Each structure stands twice: as structure tokens, then as C-alpha cells.
C-alpha positions as CSV (number, residue, x, y, z in Angstrom):
1,M,-60.9,-46.2,57.4
2,V,-57.8,-45.6,55.9
3,D,-54.7,-46.8,57.1
4,L,-52.1,-44.2,57.7
5,I,-49.4,-45.3,60.1
6,Y,-48.9,-49.0,60.7
7,G,-52.6,-50.1,60.7
8,R,-53.8,-47.0,62.4
9,G,-56.2,-44.6,60.7
10,F,-56.8,-40.9,61.0
11,T,-59.2,-41.1,64.3
12,D,-57.0,-43.4,66.1
13,I,-54.0,-40.9,65.5
14,I,-56.2,-38.2,66.9
15,R,-57.1,-40.1,69.8
16,E,-53.4,-41.1,70.5
17,M,-51.9,-37.6,69.9
18,P,-50.4,-37.1,73.2
19,F,-48.4,-40.6,72.7
20,Y,-47.4,-39.3,69.4
21,L,-46.0,-36.0,71.0
22,Q,-44.2,-38.0,73.6
23,M,-42.8,-40.0,70.9
24,F,-41.5,-36.6,69.0
25,K,-40.3,-35.5,72.3
26,N,-38.2,-38.8,72.7
27,M,-36.8,-38.7,69.3
28,I,-35.8,-35.0,70.0
29,N,-33.9,-36.2,73.3
30,I,-32.4,-39.1,71.7
31,K,-31.0,-37.4,68.8
32,I,-30.0,-34.1,70.0
33,F,-29.4,-34.6,73.8
34,H,-28.5,-38.3,73.3
35,S,-30.5,-39.7,75.9
36,K,-31.7,-43.4,76.1
37,P,-35.3,-43.4,76.9
38,A,-37.5,-46.9,76.6
39,I,-40.1,-46.4,73.5
40,Y,-41.5,-49.7,73.2
41,G,-42.0,-52.5,75.5
42,S,-41.7,-56.7,75.1
43,V,-43.3,-58.9,77.6
44,D,-43.1,-62.8,78.1
45,V,-46.5,-63.1,79.4
46,N,-46.0,-66.7,80.5
47,N,-43.5,-69.7,81.1
48,V,-45.1,-72.6,79.0
49,C,-45.3,-73.1,75.1
50,N,-47.0,-76.0,73.5
51,L,-44.7,-76.0,70.6
52,H,-40.9,-76.6,70.8
53,C,-39.6,-74.9,67.4
54,S,-36.3,-76.0,66.5
55,H,-35.0,-72.2,66.1
56,C,-36.6,-70.4,69.5
57,Y,-34.5,-68.8,71.7
58,W,-37.0,-69.0,74.5
59,W,-36.1,-72.4,75.6
60,L,-32.7,-71.7,75.6
61,N,-32.9,-70.2,79.4
62,R,-36.3,-71.7,80.2
63,K,-36.5,-72.8,83.7
64,N,-39.3,-75.1,84.8
65,D,-39.5,-74.0,88.3
66,E,-40.5,-70.6,87.7
67,Q,-44.5,-69.7,87.6
68,D,-46.4,-67.0,85.9
69,L,-47.3,-63.8,87.7
70,S,-51.1,-62.9,88.4
71,I,-53.4,-60.3,86.7
72,E,-52.7,-57.8,89.7
73,D,-49.1,-58.3,89.3
74,W,-49.1,-57.4,85.8
75,K,-51.5,-54.4,86.5
76,R,-48.8,-53.0,88.7
77,I,-46.1,-53.7,86.4
78,V,-47.8,-52.0,83.7
79,K,-48.4,-49.0,85.9
80,E,-45.2,-48.8,87.4
81,K,-42.8,-49.6,84.3
82,F,-44.9,-49.3,80.9
83,K,-47.4,-46.5,81.6
84,K,-44.7,-44.3,84.1
85,Q,-42.1,-44.3,81.2
86,H,-44.9,-43.3,78.5
87,I,-44.3,-46.9,76.5
88,F,-46.0,-46.4,73.1
89,V,-46.5,-50.1,72.3
90,V,-46.0,-53.3,74.2
91,T,-45.4,-56.8,72.2
92,L,-46.5,-59.8,74.2
93,V,-44.6,-62.8,73.7
94,G,-44.1,-66.0,75.5
95,G,-44.0,-69.0,75.9
96,E,-47.2,-69.0,74.2
97,P,-49.4,-65.9,75.0
98,L,-52.7,-67.4,74.0
99,L,-52.4,-69.9,77.2
100,R,-52.9,-66.5,79.3
101,P,-55.8,-64.7,77.4
102,D,-56.4,-63.0,80.8
103,I,-53.0,-61.7,80.8
104,I,-53.8,-60.3,77.0
105,K,-56.9,-58.9,78.2
106,T,-55.4,-56.9,80.8
107,F,-52.7,-55.3,78.9
108,C,-55.6,-54.5,76.1
109,D,-57.8,-52.8,78.6
110,E,-54.5,-50.7,80.4
111,M,-53.0,-49.9,76.9
112,P,-55.9,-50.1,74.2
113,R,-54.6,-50.4,71.1
114,R,-51.1,-50.4,71.9
115,V,-50.6,-54.2,72.4
116,C,-49.4,-56.3,69.8
117,V,-49.6,-60.6,70.3
118,V,-46.9,-62.9,68.9
119,T,-48.4,-66.1,68.9
120,N,-47.8,-69.5,67.0
121,G,-51.4,-69.6,66.0
122,T,-52.0,-73.0,67.0
123,F,-54.7,-72.1,69.3
124,P,-58.1,-70.3,68.4
125,L,-57.2,-66.3,67.8
126,Q,-59.5,-65.0,70.5
127,R,-61.0,-61.5,69.9
128,F,-59.8,-58.8,72.2
129,E,-61.6,-55.7,71.6
130,N,-58.5,-53.2,72.3
131,L,-55.7,-55.2,70.6
132,Y,-53.5,-53.5,68.2
133,F,-53.1,-56.7,66.0
134,Y,-52.0,-60.2,66.2
135,W,-48.4,-60.9,65.0
136,I,-48.9,-64.7,63.8
137,S,-45.7,-66.9,63.2
138,L,-45.1,-68.6,60.1
139,D,-41.7,-70.1,59.3
140,G,-42.3,-70.9,55.6
141,T,-44.2,-73.0,53.6
142,E,-46.3,-75.7,55.0
143,E,-43.5,-78.6,54.8
144,I,-41.0,-76.4,56.2
145,H,-42.6,-75.0,58.6
146,D,-43.6,-78.1,60.2
147,S,-40.1,-79.5,60.2
148,I,-39.4,-76.4,62.4
149,R,-42.7,-76.2,64.4
150,G,-43.7,-79.9,64.3
151,K,-46.0,-82.0,62.1
152,G,-49.9,-80.4,61.5
153,S,-48.9,-77.1,63.0
154,Y,-49.2,-75.1,59.8
155,A,-52.5,-76.5,59.0
156,K,-53.9,-75.4,62.4
157,T,-52.6,-72.0,62.2
158,R,-53.7,-71.6,58.7
159,K,-57.1,-72.9,60.0
160,N,-57.2,-70.5,63.0
161,I,-56.5,-67.5,60.9
162,F,-59.3,-68.3,58.4
163,D,-61.7,-68.9,61.1
164,Y,-60.8,-65.4,62.7
165,I,-61.2,-63.7,59.4
166,E,-64.1,-65.5,58.5
167,K,-66.2,-65.1,61.8
168,Q,-65.1,-62.3,63.6
169,P,-67.2,-59.1,63.0
170,K,-65.5,-56.0,62.5
171,R,-63.5,-54.1,65.3
172,N,-63.1,-50.5,65.5
173,G,-64.6,-50.2,62.0
174,K,-62.0,-52.3,60.6
175,P,-62.5,-55.8,59.0
176,A,-60.7,-58.9,60.8
177,W,-58.2,-59.4,58.3
178,K,-56.6,-56.3,59.4
179,D,-55.8,-57.9,62.7
180,I,-53.7,-60.6,61.2
181,W,-49.6,-59.5,60.3
182,I,-47.3,-62.5,59.7
183,T,-44.2,-62.8,60.8
184,M,-41.5,-65.1,59.4
185,T,-37.9,-65.8,60.7
186,I,-35.6,-66.6,58.1
187,N,-32.9,-69.2,58.8
188,S,-30.9,-71.9,56.6
189,L,-33.8,-74.4,56.4
190,N,-36.4,-72.0,55.2
191,Y,-34.8,-69.1,53.3
192,S,-36.1,-70.3,49.9
193,T,-39.7,-70.4,51.0
194,A,-40.0,-66.7,52.0
195,I,-41.3,-65.3,48.7
196,H,-43.4,-68.3,48.2
197,L,-44.9,-67.6,51.8
198,A,-45.4,-63.8,50.8
199,Q,-47.1,-64.6,47.9
200,E,-49.5,-67.6,49.4
201,W,-50.8,-65.0,52.0
202,R,-50.9,-61.9,50.2
203,G,-54.7,-60.6,49.7
204,T,-55.7,-62.9,52.7
205,V,-53.8,-60.9,55.6
206,N,-52.9,-57.3,56.2
207,K,-49.1,-57.5,56.5
208,I,-45.9,-59.7,56.5
209,G,-42.9,-58.8,58.1
210,F,-39.2,-60.5,58.1
211,Q,-36.2,-61.0,60.0
212,F,-33.3,-63.5,60.3
213,H,-32.7,-66.1,62.9
214,T,-30.2,-64.7,65.7
215,P,-27.8,-67.3,67.0
216,F,-26.6,-68.1,70.4
217,T,-23.6,-69.9,69.7
218,K,-20.9,-69.6,66.6
219,D,-21.7,-73.3,65.0
220,D,-25.5,-72.7,65.1
221,P,-26.4,-74.6,61.7
222,L,-29.7,-72.4,61.5
223,W,-27.8,-68.9,60.8
224,L,-27.9,-68.0,57.4
225,P,-24.4,-66.7,56.9
226,F,-23.7,-63.3,55.6
227,G,-23.1,-63.6,51.8
228,D,-24.5,-64.2,48.6
229,I,-27.5,-66.4,49.3
230,R,-28.4,-64.3,52.3
231,N,-28.0,-61.0,49.8
232,K,-30.3,-62.6,47.3
233,V,-33.0,-63.2,50.0
234,V,-32.9,-59.7,51.0
235,D,-32.9,-58.5,47.6
236,E,-36.0,-60.6,46.7
237,I,-38.1,-59.1,49.6
238,I,-37.0,-55.7,48.6
239,L,-38.5,-56.4,45.1
240,V,-41.6,-57.5,46.6
241,K,-41.8,-54.6,48.9
242,R,-41.4,-52.5,45.8
243,S,-44.7,-54.3,44.3
244,H,-46.9,-54.1,47.3
245,P,-45.4,-51.8,49.4
246,D,-48.4,-51.4,51.9
247,Y,-48.3,-55.7,52.3
248,I,-44.5,-56.0,53.5
249,A,-44.1,-54.4,57.0
250,N,-40.3,-53.9,56.7
251,T,-38.9,-51.1,55.2
252,E,-36.2,-51.3,52.5
253,K,-33.6,-49.8,54.5
254,Q,-34.3,-52.0,57.5
255,I,-34.2,-55.2,55.6
256,S,-31.0,-54.2,53.6
257,L,-29.6,-53.9,57.1
258,M,-29.8,-58.0,57.3
259,K,-27.2,-58.3,54.8
260,G,-24.3,-57.7,57.4
261,N,-23.7,-56.8,60.9
262,W,-25.7,-54.0,62.4
263,G,-26.1,-55.1,66.0
264,G,-22.4,-55.2,67.9
265,I,-19.7,-57.1,68.9
266,E,-20.2,-60.9,69.8
267,T,-23.0,-60.5,72.6
268,T,-22.5,-56.8,73.4
269,P,-24.9,-54.3,71.2
270,V,-23.1,-51.4,69.8
271,Q,-25.0,-49.9,66.8
272,C,-28.0,-51.5,68.3
273,P,-30.3,-49.7,70.7
274,S,-31.0,-52.2,72.8
275,W,-32.4,-49.6,75.4
276,A,-35.1,-48.5,73.5
277,I,-37.4,-51.7,74.1
278,L,-38.1,-52.4,77.7
279,S,-38.0,-56.4,77.7
280,L,-39.6,-58.3,80.9
281,D,-39.4,-61.7,81.6
282,H,-42.4,-63.7,82.8
283,M,-41.7,-62.8,86.2
284,G,-41.3,-59.1,85.3
285,R,-37.8,-58.8,85.5
286,V,-35.6,-57.0,83.0
287,K,-33.7,-59.0,80.2
288,Q,-30.5,-58.2,78.7
289,P,-29.0,-57.4,76.5
290,C,-32.3,-57.5,74.7
291,C,-35.8,-59.0,74.1
292,I,-34.3,-62.3,73.3
293,G,-32.2,-62.5,76.3
294,S,-32.5,-63.5,80.1
295,A,-32.9,-61.9,83.4
296,N,-30.4,-64.3,84.5
297,N,-26.8,-62.8,84.0
298,K,-25.3,-66.4,83.5
299,G,-28.0,-67.1,80.7
300,L,-26.9,-67.7,77.2
301,K,-26.6,-64.5,75.3
302,P,-27.5,-63.8,71.7
303,L,-24.5,-62.9,69.2
304,C,-25.0,-59.3,68.6
305,E,-22.7,-59.2,65.4
306,K,-25.3,-61.6,63.8
307,C,-28.2,-60.3,64.7
308,G,-31.5,-60.8,62.7
309,L,-34.5,-59.2,64.9
310,G,-36.7,-56.8,63.1
311,C,-37.8,-54.9,66.4
312,Y,-34.4,-53.3,66.8
313,S,-33.2,-53.1,63.2
314,I,-36.3,-51.0,62.1
315,L,-34.8,-48.3,65.0
316,V,-31.3,-48.4,63.3
317,A,-33.1,-48.0,60.1
318,Q,-35.0,-44.9,61.5
319,G,-31.5,-43.2,62.6
320,I,-31.8,-44.6,66.6
321,K,-28.4,-46.0,67.3
322,G,-26.8,-47.7,70.4
323,Q,-23.9,-45.7,70.9
């Protein structure tokens, strides 16, 4: 089956035609009537993670005294918030989503082939029949990745990826490797390994996508400043994209935005269409100002003027602007 749109084949597109028509309607409303409908969804499925990655935004606003929601709670939320608003694709993040496979299954059952799971990959990758794909976080080559995510984490993730690819049968007519997309968050520690990582996994996984670390404070040492070094990294990714256009998930226009401020002013989204992604925390509360923000008005907020998120920059690259 030929992949036509982000891993979706011809039969997928035919089956999902009502959703594409809704997307087309949304685009018309956005660009002509300047409405602001949510198009995609993002959900923190749980309040627990087995790693404590040095660059992770989630730990900044986490509270120990909050529990996860039940399956029935999530079914209600899917119906009332995602289905009602015709959300096309929902990305499940955490915490670590694979600690709650029951929630993943619920979303996949309720929204078949429209659910992505972002995972650190240190737990065995389970097969979900109606999953869209896995986003697996790898933040550089092994030594650098482990310095960010913990010793031995790269080896665990690598093993689980290969186990899934080698042992899982075809799903919806596609080989298991099609389910695996890698995501790398580039920061001041790992920027020199971005191309090496892409080369290492090419031919093994479906795609790799890049974004840049978004700081919450102006003195964050992990932020890779705008300038020559950052520009060089972006240009190198573009060269790989031109050589292997189906492998690099980013578009040239999107990754080029990372050379400067495309998001906003301080902690306020301006160019960024933060409204286009309905972002919920593990209690089903709406997060502000975006998917890496918090439902707590007093929580720390990301610096929009230094944003490096892929999920919003792709929208800006497509002409969907915030204000």
C-alpha cells in the first residue's frame, strides 16, 4: 500500500474522507472567515513517568497529589471534546503513555487510526490494532541521549524498537516498521548529533522529525540560541530532507522557521495558532497557552518567542497563523 499523506494509504484516505472534508471546511473557515477551530488534539494520559529527562517541560508543572482519570472518564472526554469538535488526530503524551495501555486502547478504539503515541520507548512497544503510529523520542546518539534521559535508556529503546519491527506482524497491510517514527528535540547538548541520528535510523524506521527545545526561563542552558550554530543545524536537516524527502517528517518551510522567532512575544502566542490544538492534561483540563503549558494559571509558561515545537510550526508553515 502506497503512503500518500503522512503514512496514510489510498484506502485509508477513502475511508476517512469525511474527516478530510471537515479539515477542508476548517481551513476555509480559518483563512477566509478567520475563525479559530481546534483541528488536532493533545492529551497527557497520565501523571507518571519512569524517566526524568533534563529537558522535559512536563516535570516543571507536575503535582504529586493528582491521580489519573478512569477509562470511563476518558470515553466521556473523547465524546464531548474530541468527537464533538471533529478533531482529526490526537497525540497521546504523558508522563509516559505506555504505563497506561488501557487508555491508549480506549483512544484507539474510539478514534481508530487517528491516535499517535509519544513514548520514551523504554517499555516494550505494544501492538494497538487501530494506532496511527508511535512517536519515539531519541535525543541524539547513544552517549548524548543517555546524558539527557539516563544511562542505559538508549539501549532499552533501541531494543524495543527492533523487537517491535522484527516480531510484530503486518497491521492494516503494512509492515511493523511503518508504525515507528522517531522524534528528536534539539538542544545545546545534542545539536551536533542530529544528522548522525538521522543516518543511524534511516532504512530501519518510517520517519524522523526534528524540533528544538523550548525554554521556560530566559537563562535555560539547554536552549540553542538563534544564530550561526542553530542555522547550520537547520540547513543540514534541509539537505537530508532534499536527499530523502519521505524520511524527514518536517517540511523545509517548517524547519526553516526554527532559525528565528515564529511563535510570539515572551509567553504570549502571536503568530502561533495555539488554539488549533486542543490540549488536555491528565485530569482532562485545558492547558494554556499550548500543549506544553499547564492547566494551572499560576504554572510556568513556555517562552513563545523562543519556541521550537514542531506541532505548531507545521501549522504556521501551512499558512495557519495565530492572530
